[in-house]
KEGU-731680 format. One record per residue (C-alpha): residue in one letter; chain; x, y, z; residue number from 0. Coordinates in steps of 0.2 Angstrom, whole numbers, plus 5000, padded with zeros to 4 digits. Example, Ala and Ser with C-alpha at 12.3 -4.5 7.8 and 13.67 -1.06 7.14 Angstrom:
// residues 2
+------+-------+------+------+------+-----+
| rest | kette |   c1 |   c2 |   c3 |  nr |
+------+-------+------+------+------+-----+
|    A |     A | 5062 | 4978 | 5039 |   0 |
|    S |     A | 5068 | 4995 | 5036 |   1 |
+------+-------+------+------+------+-----+
//
This chain:
// residues 228
+------+-------+------+------+------+-----+
| rest | kette |   c1 |   c2 |   c3 |  nr |
+------+-------+------+------+------+-----+
|    M |     A | 5214 | 5479 | 4931 |   0 |
|    A |     A | 5217 | 5498 | 4930 |   1 |
|    A |     A | 5231 | 5492 | 4918 |   2 |
|    M |     A | 5220 | 5490 | 4905 |   3 |
|    R |     A | 5217 | 5509 | 4905 |   4 |
|    W |     A | 5234 | 5514 | 4908 |   5 |
|    F |     A | 5243 | 5505 | 4896 |   6 |
|    K |     A | 5241 | 5513 | 4877 |   7 |
|    D |     A | 5237 | 5493 | 4870 |   8 |
|    G |     A | 5230 | 5489 | 4886 |   9 |
|    R |     A | 5213 | 5482 | 4879 |  10 |
|    K |     A | 5220 | 5475 | 4863 |  11 |
|    S |     A | 5217 | 5458 | 4869 |  12 |
|    L |     A | 5198 | 5460 | 4875 |  13 |
|    A |     A | 5189 | 5452 | 4861 |  14 |
|    G |     A | 5171 | 5444 | 4856 |  15 |
|    S |     A | 5161 | 5456 | 4867 |  16 |
|    T |     A | 5155 | 5473 | 4868 |  17 |
|    F |     A | 5163 | 5479 | 4884 |  18 |
|    I |     A | 5162 | 5493 | 4895 |  19 |
|    V |     A | 5179 | 5496 | 4904 |  20 |
|    N |     A | 5177 | 5505 | 4920 |  21 |
|    V |     A | 5193 | 5501 | 4930 |  22 |
|    E |     A | 5202 | 5510 | 4943 |  23 |
|    S |     A | 5216 | 5508 | 4954 |  24 |
|    C |     A | 5212 | 5507 | 4972 |  25 |
|    R |     A | 5193 | 5503 | 4969 |  26 |
|    S |     A | 5182 | 5496 | 4984 |  27 |
|    I |     A | 5168 | 5485 | 4982 |  28 |
|    G |     A | 5158 | 5495 | 4993 |  29 |
|    G |     A | 5160 | 5507 | 5007 |  30 |
|    Y |     A | 5173 | 5521 | 5002 |  31 |
|    S |     A | 5188 | 5518 | 4990 |  32 |
|    C |     A | 5206 | 5523 | 4995 |  33 |
|    Y |     A | 5215 | 5538 | 4987 |  34 |
|    G |     A | 5225 | 5530 | 4972 |  35 |
|    R |     A | 5240 | 5535 | 4961 |  36 |
|    E |     A | 5229 | 5545 | 4950 |  37 |
|    Y |     A | 5226 | 5559 | 4965 |  38 |
|    R |     A | 5208 | 5553 | 4968 |  39 |
|    A |     A | 5196 | 5541 | 4977 |  40 |
|    P |     A | 5186 | 5533 | 4963 |  41 |
|    S |     A | 5168 | 5526 | 4963 |  42 |
|    T |     A | 5164 | 5509 | 4971 |  43 |
|    A |     A | 5160 | 5494 | 4961 |  44 |
|    Y |     A | 5142 | 5495 | 4970 |  45 |
|    E |     A | 5141 | 5513 | 4961 |  46 |
|    V |     A | 5148 | 5509 | 4944 |  47 |
|    V |     A | 5136 | 5493 | 4942 |  48 |
|    E |     A | 5121 | 5506 | 4948 |  49 |
|    S |     A | 5125 | 5520 | 4937 |  50 |
|    V |     A | 5122 | 5510 | 4919 |  51 |
|    K |     A | 5107 | 5512 | 4912 |  52 |
|    G |     A | 5097 | 5496 | 4908 |  53 |
|    K |     A | 5102 | 5479 | 4909 |  54 |
|    L |     A | 5119 | 5469 | 4908 |  55 |
|    D |     A | 5124 | 5453 | 4902 |  56 |
|    V |     A | 5140 | 5450 | 4912 |  57 |
|    V |     A | 5148 | 5460 | 4926 |  58 |
|    V |     A | 5167 | 5455 | 4930 |  59 |
|    L |     A | 5173 | 5460 | 4947 |  60 |
|    M |     A | 5192 | 5459 | 4951 |  61 |
|    A |     A | 5192 | 5468 | 4969 |  62 |
|    G |     A | 5199 | 5466 | 4987 |  63 |
|    T |     A | 5216 | 5471 | 4987 |  64 |
|    H |     A | 5210 | 5489 | 4994 |  65 |
|    H |     A | 5197 | 5484 | 5005 |  66 |
|    N |     A | 5191 | 5483 | 5023 |  67 |
|    P |     A | 5193 | 5464 | 5029 |  68 |
|    A |     A | 5179 | 5466 | 5041 |  69 |
|    T |     A | 5167 | 5470 | 5027 |  70 |
|    V |     A | 5172 | 5459 | 5011 |  71 |
|    E |     A | 5159 | 5444 | 5015 |  72 |
|    S |     A | 5145 | 5457 | 5015 |  73 |
|    D |     A | 5150 | 5469 | 5002 |  74 |
|    L |     A | 5151 | 5453 | 4990 |  75 |
|    R |     A | 5135 | 5447 | 4994 |  76 |
|    S |     A | 5128 | 5465 | 4991 |  77 |
|    F |     A | 5138 | 5467 | 4975 |  78 |
|    R |     A | 5129 | 5451 | 4969 |  79 |
|    R |     A | 5112 | 5457 | 4974 |  80 |
|    I |     A | 5115 | 5473 | 4963 |  81 |
|    V |     A | 5121 | 5462 | 4948 |  82 |
|    A |     A | 5107 | 5451 | 4949 |  83 |
|    R |     A | 5095 | 5466 | 4948 |  84 |
|    K |     A | 5103 | 5472 | 4932 |  85 |
|    G |     A | 5099 | 5454 | 4925 |  86 |
|    A |     A | 5118 | 5450 | 4923 |  87 |
|    K |     A | 5129 | 5435 | 4927 |  88 |
|    L |     A | 5143 | 5439 | 4938 |  89 |
|    V |     A | 5162 | 5433 | 4935 |  90 |
|    V |     A | 5173 | 5435 | 4950 |  91 |
|    L |     A | 5190 | 5434 | 4948 |  92 |
|    T |     A | 5203 | 5425 | 4962 |  93 |
|    L |     A | 5217 | 5438 | 4966 |  94 |
|    R |     A | 5236 | 5435 | 4965 |  95 |
|    D |     A | 5246 | 5433 | 4980 |  96 |
|    L |     A | 5258 | 5448 | 4985 |  97 |
|    N |     A | 5277 | 5445 | 4984 |  98 |
|    R |     A | 5279 | 5454 | 5000 |  99 |
|    P |     A | 5274 | 5453 | 5019 | 100 |
|    T |     A | 5257 | 5459 | 5023 | 101 |
|    A |     A | 5246 | 5462 | 5037 | 102 |
|    T |     A | 5235 | 5447 | 5044 | 103 |
|    I |     A | 5221 | 5443 | 5054 | 104 |
|    D |     A | 5222 | 5428 | 5063 | 105 |
|    G |     A | 5237 | 5423 | 5053 | 106 |
|    V |     A | 5227 | 5425 | 5035 | 107 |
|    T |     A | 5232 | 5439 | 5024 | 108 |
|    L |     A | 5218 | 5450 | 5016 | 109 |
|    I |     A | 5220 | 5441 | 4999 | 110 |
|    E |     A | 5219 | 5423 | 5006 | 111 |
|    R |     A | 5203 | 5430 | 5016 | 112 |
|    V |     A | 5196 | 5437 | 5000 | 113 |
|    N |     A | 5200 | 5422 | 4990 | 114 |
|    G |     A | 5194 | 5409 | 5002 | 115 |
|    M |     A | 5178 | 5421 | 5003 | 116 |
|    I |     A | 5176 | 5419 | 4985 | 117 |
|    K |     A | 5178 | 5400 | 4984 | 118 |
|    T |     A | 5166 | 5398 | 4999 | 119 |
|    M |     A | 5153 | 5410 | 4993 | 120 |
|    F |     A | 5152 | 5405 | 4975 | 121 |
|    E |     A | 5161 | 5389 | 4969 | 122 |
|    T |     A | 5146 | 5378 | 4975 | 123 |
|    P |     A | 5129 | 5381 | 4965 | 124 |
|    R |     A | 5122 | 5391 | 4979 | 125 |
|    Y |     A | 5120 | 5407 | 4970 | 126 |
|    K |     A | 5111 | 5405 | 4950 | 127 |
|    N |     A | 5122 | 5415 | 4937 | 128 |
|    T |     A | 5138 | 5418 | 4948 | 129 |
|    Y |     A | 5155 | 5411 | 4942 | 130 |
|    I |     A | 5172 | 5410 | 4949 | 131 |
|    A |     A | 5187 | 5414 | 4934 | 132 |
|    D |     A | 5203 | 5408 | 4943 | 133 |
|    W |     A | 5215 | 5422 | 4939 | 134 |
|    K |     A | 5227 | 5416 | 4954 | 135 |
|    A |     A | 5228 | 5398 | 4944 | 136 |
|    F |     A | 5230 | 5404 | 4928 | 137 |
|    S |     A | 5243 | 5416 | 4931 | 138 |
|    R |     A | 5254 | 5403 | 4941 | 139 |
|    G |     A | 5271 | 5405 | 4937 | 140 |
|    H |     A | 5271 | 5420 | 4926 | 141 |
|    D |     A | 5281 | 5431 | 4934 | 142 |
|    D |     A | 5284 | 5442 | 4920 | 143 |
|    W |     A | 5268 | 5447 | 4921 | 144 |
|    F |     A | 5268 | 5458 | 4935 | 145 |
|    R |     A | 5278 | 5470 | 4944 | 146 |
|    P |     A | 5289 | 5466 | 4959 | 147 |
|    D |     A | 5274 | 5467 | 4972 | 148 |
|    G |     A | 5267 | 5451 | 4963 | 149 |
|    I |     A | 5251 | 5460 | 4959 | 150 |
|    H |     A | 5251 | 5475 | 4948 | 151 |
|    L |     A | 5253 | 5471 | 4930 | 152 |
|    T |     A | 5266 | 5473 | 4917 | 153 |
|    I |     A | 5260 | 5475 | 4899 | 154 |
|    R |     A | 5261 | 5457 | 4895 | 155 |
|    G |     A | 5250 | 5453 | 4911 | 156 |
|    T |     A | 5238 | 5465 | 4905 | 157 |
|    L |     A | 5236 | 5456 | 4888 | 158 |
|    A |     A | 5235 | 5440 | 4897 | 159 |
|    L |     A | 5221 | 5446 | 4908 | 160 |
|    G |     A | 5211 | 5454 | 4894 | 161 |
|    W |     A | 5212 | 5437 | 4884 | 162 |
|    F |     A | 5207 | 5428 | 4900 | 163 |
|    I |     A | 5191 | 5438 | 4903 | 164 |
|    S |     A | 5187 | 5438 | 4886 | 165 |
|    N |     A | 5186 | 5420 | 4886 | 166 |
|    V |     A | 5178 | 5418 | 4901 | 167 |
|    V |     A | 5165 | 5431 | 4899 | 168 |
|    A |     A | 5162 | 5420 | 4882 | 169 |
|    H |     A | 5160 | 5404 | 4892 | 170 |
|    V |     A | 5147 | 5409 | 4904 | 171 |
|    A |     A | 5138 | 5418 | 4890 | 172 |
|    E |     A | 5138 | 5402 | 4883 | 173 |
|    V |     A | 5144 | 5408 | 4865 | 174 |
|    P |     A | 5158 | 5406 | 4854 | 175 |
|    C |     A | 5176 | 5415 | 4856 | 176 |
|    T |     A | 5190 | 5418 | 4844 | 177 |
|    S |     A | 5201 | 5406 | 4852 | 178 |
|    Y |     A | 5192 | 5390 | 4849 | 179 |
|    K |     A | 5181 | 5381 | 4834 | 180 |
|    T |     A | 5169 | 5377 | 4846 | 181 |
|    E |     A | 5151 | 5382 | 4849 | 182 |
|    I |     A | 5153 | 5388 | 4867 | 183 |
|    C |     A | 5171 | 5395 | 4872 | 184 |
|    P |     A | 5179 | 5383 | 4883 | 185 |
|    K |     A | 5183 | 5387 | 4902 | 186 |
|    P |     A | 5202 | 5394 | 4900 | 187 |
|    K |     A | 5215 | 5381 | 4907 | 188 |
|    W |     A | 5232 | 5385 | 4913 | 189 |
|    K |     A | 5240 | 5378 | 4897 | 190 |
|    D |     A | 5232 | 5392 | 4889 | 191 |
|    S |     A | 5243 | 5405 | 4898 | 192 |
|    R |     A | 5260 | 5399 | 4890 | 193 |
|    V |     A | 5259 | 5412 | 4876 | 194 |
|    N |     A | 5271 | 5426 | 4870 | 195 |
|    W |     A | 5256 | 5440 | 4872 | 196 |
|    L |     A | 5267 | 5453 | 4864 | 197 |
|    R |     A | 5271 | 5444 | 4849 | 198 |
|    R |     A | 5251 | 5438 | 4847 | 199 |
|    Y |     A | 5245 | 5455 | 4849 | 200 |
|    R |     A | 5260 | 5464 | 4840 | 201 |
|    V |     A | 5262 | 5475 | 4855 | 202 |
|    Q |     A | 5280 | 5482 | 4859 | 203 |
|    Y |     A | 5285 | 5480 | 4878 | 204 |
|    T |     A | 5283 | 5498 | 4887 | 205 |
|    E |     A | 5283 | 5505 | 4906 | 206 |
|    T |     A | 5273 | 5519 | 4901 | 207 |
|    H |     A | 5256 | 5523 | 4909 | 208 |
|    C |     A | 5242 | 5536 | 4903 | 209 |
|    Y |     A | 5235 | 5541 | 4919 | 210 |
|    E |     A | 5219 | 5551 | 4922 | 211 |
|    D |     A | 5223 | 5563 | 4936 | 212 |
|    G |     A | 5212 | 5572 | 4949 | 213 |
|    G |     A | 5194 | 5576 | 4948 | 214 |
|    M |     A | 5197 | 5583 | 4932 | 215 |
|    R |     A | 5205 | 5567 | 4925 | 216 |
|    R |     A | 5219 | 5577 | 4916 | 217 |
|    K |     A | 5228 | 5564 | 4906 | 218 |
|    V |     A | 5247 | 5562 | 4909 | 219 |
|    C |     A | 5259 | 5549 | 4901 | 220 |
|    Q |     A | 5273 | 5544 | 4911 | 221 |
|    R |     A | 5284 | 5530 | 4917 | 222 |
|    D |     A | 5275 | 5518 | 4929 | 223 |
|    R |     A | 5272 | 5529 | 4946 | 224 |
|    R |     A | 5277 | 5513 | 4955 | 225 |
|    L |     A | 5294 | 5512 | 4947 | 226 |
|    G |     A | 5299 | 5528 | 4952 | 227 |
+------+-------+------+------+------+-----+
//
């Protein structure tokens, strides 16, 4: 999700709501975040929500790739409680599988474990005001949205993610959206993903990221550091 900040036009597809875009690479839900490509360890998702003054309407979480497998479940539960104290609805995005072998616990990868926990914890109406947004399903078959690892986003994927989040937020908030002429925005379906996102938002393809390096968040624009 940090690509929304890194790409110059990364937030162009966010629409219909007033978004607080606090996105970071290497962010953990709770505990300790890892040291990311911007040469710092970001605040956790806990800390971000708790730092917002006043109430929130909807909080969107896309995290787990850089998480401690042993604490994922307890951290998700704690995060849900923190969001509830802000009076907000919680939307949790499923994660896409990596295109490379990763470590497993009892034959299950971390991403499979996180997705399984999300579905187990939030799919049934066990928690009020908590919703799953199935990004894994929505992005299926769209390899051009991702870097070769299958999870970090290109500019196409970043625009698709912004549209997806905008429509999911409108749906759970029970308000209209710009994509449909309905009183309440419908939940996004896979058929909605078959779009030329660059053409829709009049964005040029680019591999340039603008990073905010170190504790001083020094702005550095260069080719995606993962591409060398």
